[in-house]
C-alpha positions in Angstrom: -74.2 -24.9 -67.4 -77.3 -24.5 -68.9 -76.0 -26.1 -72.6 -75.3 -29.2 -70.3 -78.7 -29.3 -68.6 -80.3 -29.3 -71.9 -78.5 -31.6 -73.2 -78.8 -34.1 -70.5 -82.6 -33.4 -70.3 -82.8 -34.1 -74.4 -80.6 -37.1 -74.1 -82.9 -38.6 -71.2 -86.2 -38.0 -73.4 -84.4 -39.5 -76.7 -84.1 -42.8 -74.8 -87.6 -43.0 -75.0 -89.3 -44.4 -77.7 -92.2 -42.8 -79.1 -94.5 -45.8 -78.6 -94.1 -45.8 -74.8 -93.5 -41.8 -74.7 -94.9 -40.6 -71.3 -98.1 -38.4 -71.1 -97.9 -37.7 -67.1 -100.7 -39.5 -66.1 -99.0 -41.6 -63.7 -99.9 -40.9 -60.1 -97.3 -40.5 -57.7 -95.9 -43.4 -55.8 -95.5 -41.4 -52.5 -98.0 -39.4 -50.9 -97.2 -35.3 -50.4 -95.6 -33.4 -50.2 -93.8 -34.4 -53.3 -90.0 -33.5 -52.6 -87.2 -34.8 -55.0 -84.5 -35.4 -52.5 -81.8 -36.5 -55.4 -83.1 -36.0 -59.0 -81.7 -38.6 -62.2 -78.6 -38.2 -63.6 -78.2 -39.7 -67.2 -75.0 -41.6 -67.2 -72.6 -41.2 -70.3 -72.6 -44.7 -71.5 -74.3 -47.7 -70.3 -72.0 -48.4 -67.7 -70.8 -44.9 -66.6 -71.8 -43.6 -63.3 -75.3 -42.2 -62.7 -78.2 -41.8 -60.6 -80.6 -43.8 -62.5 -83.7 -43.0 -60.8 -85.1 -40.0 -58.4 -85.1 -40.3 -54.6 -88.5 -38.9 -53.3 -89.1 -38.3 -49.7 -91.9 -40.7 -48.4 -93.4 -41.5 -45.6 -94.5 -45.3 -44.9 -96.5 -46.2 -47.7 -95.6 -46.8 -51.7 -98.5 -47.0 -54.5 -98.6 -48.6 -58.0 -98.1 -45.5 -60.3 -100.0 -47.0 -62.9 -101.6 -50.7 -63.8 -99.4 -53.3 -64.3 -98.3 -56.8 -62.7 -95.4 -57.6 -60.3 -92.4 -58.6 -61.8 -90.5 -58.9 -58.7 -91.0 -58.5 -55.1 -87.7 -59.2 -52.8 -84.7 -58.3 -51.8 -81.6 -57.8 -54.2 -78.3 -57.3 -52.0 -79.4 -56.3 -48.6 -82.3 -54.0 -49.9 -86.0 -55.3 -50.4 -87.2 -53.9 -54.0 -90.6 -54.3 -55.9 -90.8 -53.8 -59.7 -94.1 -53.9 -61.9 -94.3 -54.4 -65.6 -96.5 -51.8 -67.0 -96.4 -53.3 -70.4 -94.9 -51.9 -73.7 -91.6 -52.3 -72.5 -92.0 -50.0 -69.1 -90.9 -51.3 -65.9 -90.7 -49.3 -62.8 -88.8 -50.1 -59.7 -88.7 -48.9 -55.8 -86.2 -49.1 -53.0 -85.8 -50.0 -49.8 -89.6 -51.3 -50.0 -90.7 -54.0 -48.3 -93.5 -55.7 -50.6 -97.6 -56.0 -49.7 -97.7 -57.4 -53.2 -95.9 -60.7 -54.7 -94.9 -61.7 -58.0 -97.2 -62.1 -60.9 -100.2 -59.7 -58.3 -102.0 -57.7 -61.2 -101.6 -54.0 -59.7 -104.2 -50.9 -60.3 -102.7 -47.3 -60.4 -102.9 -46.1 -56.7 -102.5 -49.4 -54.9 -100.7 -49.9 -52.1 -97.3 -52.1 -52.9 -95.3 -51.7 -49.9 -94.0 -49.9 -47.3 -90.6 -48.1 -47.0 -87.9 -49.4 -44.7 -84.9 -46.9 -43.9 -81.1 -47.0 -45.0 -81.5 -45.3 -48.5 -81.6 -41.5 -47.3 -81.3 -39.8 -44.5 -84.7 -38.9 -43.8 -87.2 -41.5 -45.5 -87.3 -41.9 -49.3 -88.1 -44.5 -52.0 -85.7 -44.4 -54.8 -87.8 -44.6 -57.9 -86.4 -46.3 -61.3 -88.2 -46.4 -64.5 -86.8 -48.6 -67.6 -87.8 -48.5 -70.9 -86.8 -51.6 -73.3 -84.0 -51.7 -70.8 -82.7 -48.3 -70.8 -83.2 -46.1 -67.5 -85.3 -42.7 -67.9 -86.1 -40.1 -65.6 -89.6 -41.4 -63.8 -90.5 -37.5 -63.7 -91.4 -37.7 -67.2 -94.1 -40.4 -66.6 -95.3 -37.9 -63.7 -95.3 -34.9 -65.9 -92.8 -32.8 -63.9 -90.0 -32.5 -66.4 -90.6 -28.7 -68.4 -90.3 -28.7 -72.1 -86.3 -28.2 -73.2 -85.5 -24.9 -74.8 -82.6 -24.8 -76.8 -80.2 -22.1 -76.9 -78.2 -20.6 -79.8 -74.4 -21.4 -79.5 -73.3 -18.8 -81.8 -74.2 -15.2 -81.5 
């Protein structure tokens, strides 16, 4: 189990290019307390099952975690979504969030970008996804919440 978790963590961090490596300087998109309802689960392949983001317990307000430009604000299938382009190939997305911003708007870290609506989790939550050059990575890396991986020997 420990080996699987270490491999998952190393694989997740390997997807992040050095030019856009997270520094843990993003602000949280939700108010405290910050509880991860469902963690990031990297898919084995690009099209495999997984959970390509984290579900965070949320109040009603969602904030931009870093400066950027709103890339999308609208409905996908039946869910309201807001996506922000942070530059350097990094895009973050939030759902189900009714936008208070519009496509093309510049946003600053901490700025309100929308309101959470129900339907994703049992308790109010927001799904946060982050892509780097089109590949999903754990958003927690950008919040400075992933501990350093410790690789253990596989043989005695």
